[in-house]
C-alpha beads as a LAMMPS data file, in Angstrom:
LAMMPS data file: protein, C-alpha beads

157 atoms
156 bonds

1 atom types
1 bond types

-500.0 500.0 xlo xhi
-500.0 500.0 ylo yhi
-500.0 500.0 zlo zhi

Masses

1 110.0

Atoms # bond

1 1 1 0.005 -0.065 -0.042
2 1 1 1.377 3.306 -0.815
3 1 1 2.234 5.911 2.142
4 1 1 -0.439 7.866 3.311
5 1 1 -1.068 11.665 2.505
6 1 1 -2.234 13.988 5.224
7 1 1 -4.311 16.805 4.669
8 1 1 -7.278 18.948 6.668
9 1 1 -10.591 17.476 6.486
10 1 1 -13.345 18.810 4.271
11 1 1 -17.282 18.439 4.526
12 1 1 -17.269 16.159 1.502
13 1 1 -14.793 13.577 3.828
14 1 1 -17.383 13.330 6.434
15 1 1 -20.068 10.871 4.632
16 1 1 -16.834 8.695 3.544
17 1 1 -15.371 8.614 7.029
18 1 1 -18.864 7.974 8.546
19 1 1 -19.629 5.415 5.935
20 1 1 -16.668 3.047 7.162
21 1 1 -16.818 4.165 11.055
22 1 1 -20.275 3.148 11.684
23 1 1 -18.991 -0.502 10.708
24 1 1 -16.258 -0.618 13.455
25 1 1 -17.014 -2.240 16.815
26 1 1 -15.210 0.289 18.911
27 1 1 -17.413 2.907 17.603
28 1 1 -20.659 0.891 17.710
29 1 1 -19.691 0.165 21.353
30 1 1 -19.924 4.101 22.119
31 1 1 -23.100 3.943 20.342
32 1 1 -21.769 6.480 17.368
33 1 1 -24.353 6.379 14.865
34 1 1 -24.017 8.093 11.271
35 1 1 -26.116 10.877 12.595
36 1 1 -23.871 11.558 15.503
37 1 1 -20.827 11.153 13.740
38 1 1 -21.665 13.670 11.241
39 1 1 -22.993 16.377 13.735
40 1 1 -19.721 16.050 15.556
41 1 1 -17.479 16.354 12.562
42 1 1 -19.603 19.495 11.194
43 1 1 -19.480 21.130 14.519
44 1 1 -15.845 20.339 14.812
45 1 1 -15.141 22.269 11.554
46 1 1 -17.253 25.201 12.429
47 1 1 -15.131 25.396 15.805
48 1 1 -11.912 25.266 13.784
49 1 1 -10.483 22.094 15.474
50 1 1 -7.655 20.366 14.199
51 1 1 -9.362 17.803 11.703
52 1 1 -6.676 15.691 9.596
53 1 1 -7.450 13.166 7.035
54 1 1 -5.419 10.296 5.667
55 1 1 -5.821 9.218 2.035
56 1 1 -3.753 6.472 0.173
57 1 1 -4.239 5.083 -3.575
58 1 1 -7.665 3.916 -3.808
59 1 1 -8.989 4.719 -0.458
60 1 1 -9.625 8.369 -0.188
61 1 1 -10.333 9.522 3.605
62 1 1 -9.229 6.309 4.843
63 1 1 -8.109 7.574 8.360
64 1 1 -8.759 10.768 10.580
65 1 1 -7.537 12.532 13.592
66 1 1 -9.659 14.760 15.520
67 1 1 -7.428 17.254 18.028
68 1 1 -8.390 20.003 20.185
69 1 1 -5.513 22.459 21.093
70 1 1 -5.135 23.190 24.630
71 1 1 -7.974 20.636 25.301
72 1 1 -6.108 19.211 28.062
73 1 1 -6.188 21.345 31.126
74 1 1 -6.412 24.329 28.972
75 1 1 -2.443 23.849 28.258
76 1 1 -2.104 20.670 25.935
77 1 1 -3.474 19.063 23.009
78 1 1 -6.081 16.578 23.253
79 1 1 -6.148 14.029 20.839
80 1 1 -9.941 13.362 20.994
81 1 1 -10.488 10.696 18.159
82 1 1 -8.187 8.767 15.580
83 1 1 -9.453 6.281 13.132
84 1 1 -8.255 4.163 10.101
85 1 1 -10.602 2.168 7.612
86 1 1 -10.205 -1.572 8.459
87 1 1 -8.916 -2.439 5.185
88 1 1 -6.165 0.189 5.669
89 1 1 -5.171 -0.863 9.272
90 1 1 -1.565 -2.283 9.825
91 1 1 -0.226 -0.272 6.933
92 1 1 1.050 2.641 8.748
93 1 1 -2.010 4.934 7.992
94 1 1 -2.379 5.661 11.830
95 1 1 1.318 6.329 12.404
96 1 1 1.439 8.740 9.696
97 1 1 -1.779 10.530 11.207
98 1 1 -0.073 10.442 14.756
99 1 1 2.921 11.945 13.507
100 1 1 0.993 14.793 11.928
101 1 1 -0.889 15.138 15.309
102 1 1 2.223 15.359 17.177
103 1 1 3.867 18.039 14.689
104 1 1 0.887 20.213 15.316
105 1 1 0.825 19.927 18.928
106 1 1 4.750 20.752 19.018
107 1 1 4.301 23.553 16.634
108 1 1 1.894 24.839 19.784
109 1 1 4.396 24.068 22.147
110 1 1 2.175 21.574 23.788
111 1 1 2.314 18.037 25.141
112 1 1 -0.402 15.491 23.823
113 1 1 -3.148 13.693 25.900
114 1 1 -5.580 11.268 24.774
115 1 1 -7.813 8.337 26.387
116 1 1 -8.151 4.861 25.561
117 1 1 -10.584 2.269 26.566
118 1 1 -9.241 -0.175 28.933
119 1 1 -10.682 -3.052 26.441
120 1 1 -8.704 -1.654 23.517
121 1 1 -5.320 -3.481 23.898
122 1 1 -4.049 -2.813 20.236
123 1 1 -4.618 0.774 20.678
124 1 1 -2.734 0.664 23.958
125 1 1 0.307 -0.874 22.458
126 1 1 -0.043 1.338 19.525
127 1 1 0.579 4.633 22.070
128 1 1 3.000 2.723 23.797
129 1 1 5.250 2.157 20.601
130 1 1 4.871 5.644 19.793
131 1 1 6.242 7.030 23.163
132 1 1 2.988 7.442 25.455
133 1 1 2.949 6.792 28.906
134 1 1 -0.339 5.902 30.778
135 1 1 -0.804 8.581 33.649
136 1 1 -3.995 7.594 34.851
137 1 1 -7.367 6.506 34.520
138 1 1 -11.142 7.406 34.699
139 1 1 -13.511 4.652 35.485
140 1 1 -17.049 5.064 33.886
141 1 1 -16.496 8.467 32.397
142 1 1 -17.997 7.635 29.079
143 1 1 -19.616 4.020 29.291
144 1 1 -20.598 2.617 32.974
145 1 1 -18.648 -0.635 32.621
146 1 1 -15.323 1.076 30.711
147 1 1 -12.517 2.563 32.193
148 1 1 -10.706 5.458 30.089
149 1 1 -6.820 5.328 30.282
150 1 1 -5.331 8.694 30.259
151 1 1 -2.092 8.484 28.167
152 1 1 0.390 11.504 27.697
153 1 1 3.164 12.287 25.454
154 1 1 5.862 14.700 26.270
155 1 1 6.994 16.707 23.211
156 1 1 8.471 19.572 25.302
157 1 1 11.798 19.293 27.042

Bonds

1 1 1 2
2 1 2 3
3 1 3 4
4 1 4 5
5 1 5 6
6 1 6 7
7 1 7 8
8 1 8 9
9 1 9 10
10 1 10 11
11 1 11 12
12 1 12 13
13 1 13 14
14 1 14 15
15 1 15 16
16 1 16 17
17 1 17 18
18 1 18 19
19 1 19 20
20 1 20 21
21 1 21 22
22 1 22 23
23 1 23 24
24 1 24 25
25 1 25 26
26 1 26 27
27 1 27 28
28 1 28 29
29 1 29 30
30 1 30 31
31 1 31 32
32 1 32 33
33 1 33 34
34 1 34 35
35 1 35 36
36 1 36 37
37 1 37 38
38 1 38 39
39 1 39 40
40 1 40 41
41 1 41 42
42 1 42 43
43 1 43 44
44 1 44 45
45 1 45 46
46 1 46 47
47 1 47 48
48 1 48 49
49 1 49 50
50 1 50 51
51 1 51 52
52 1 52 53
53 1 53 54
54 1 54 55
55 1 55 56
56 1 56 57
57 1 57 58
58 1 58 59
59 1 59 60
60 1 60 61
61 1 61 62
62 1 62 63
63 1 63 64
64 1 64 65
65 1 65 66
66 1 66 67
67 1 67 68
68 1 68 69
69 1 69 70
70 1 70 71
71 1 71 72
72 1 72 73
73 1 73 74
74 1 74 75
75 1 75 76
76 1 76 77
77 1 77 78
78 1 78 79
79 1 79 80
80 1 80 81
81 1 81 82
82 1 82 83
83 1 83 84
84 1 84 85
85 1 85 86
86 1 86 87
87 1 87 88
88 1 88 89
89 1 89 90
90 1 90 91
91 1 91 92
92 1 92 93
93 1 93 94
94 1 94 95
95 1 95 96
96 1 96 97
97 1 97 98
98 1 98 99
99 1 99 100
100 1 100 101
101 1 101 102
102 1 102 103
103 1 103 104
104 1 104 105
105 1 105 106
106 1 106 107
107 1 107 108
108 1 108 109
109 1 109 110
110 1 110 111
111 1 111 112
112 1 112 113
113 1 113 114
114 1 114 115
115 1 115 116
116 1 116 117
117 1 117 118
118 1 118 119
119 1 119 120
120 1 120 121
121 1 121 122
122 1 122 123
123 1 123 124
124 1 124 125
125 1 125 126
126 1 126 127
127 1 127 128
128 1 128 129
129 1 129 130
130 1 130 131
131 1 131 132
132 1 132 133
133 1 133 134
134 1 134 135
135 1 135 136
136 1 136 137
137 1 137 138
138 1 138 139
139 1 139 140
140 1 140 141
141 1 141 142
142 1 142 143
143 1 143 144
144 1 144 145
145 1 145 146
146 1 146 147
147 1 147 148
148 1 148 149
149 1 149 150
150 1 150 151
151 1 151 152
152 1 152 153
153 1 153 154
154 1 154 155
155 1 155 156
156 1 156 157
């Protein structure tokens, strides 16, 4: 698979991303319907959040990352969501997206925080492999039976 190219999200990307997000069990567990996803992305575009999209040959909008500058404690970037089309997983799309997120955080002179579900072992391994450390946990934060793990990557010395 060709290397992913990263760009900013447009409104035209929303239905493409929504189309594959609703099929992923992780998003289903969080009750993310097409309507909710569309509304959240449209609101994020209007708010000028950092919304990145990955394209690879034959798979436009096969990945995305949604970041909130200053979204953690008012001083650090928060990676709200990151996702990759199942057919493009394990080809480095997530790593390329994460590198671009880190670049934005570094430009803003901010560390990077995110939440990972306690049951999402693949994501936990992915973030540890990319230099993140678990720094806390929030039981029943989003779903009553799930603990959200807080991960941080120090980008500033």
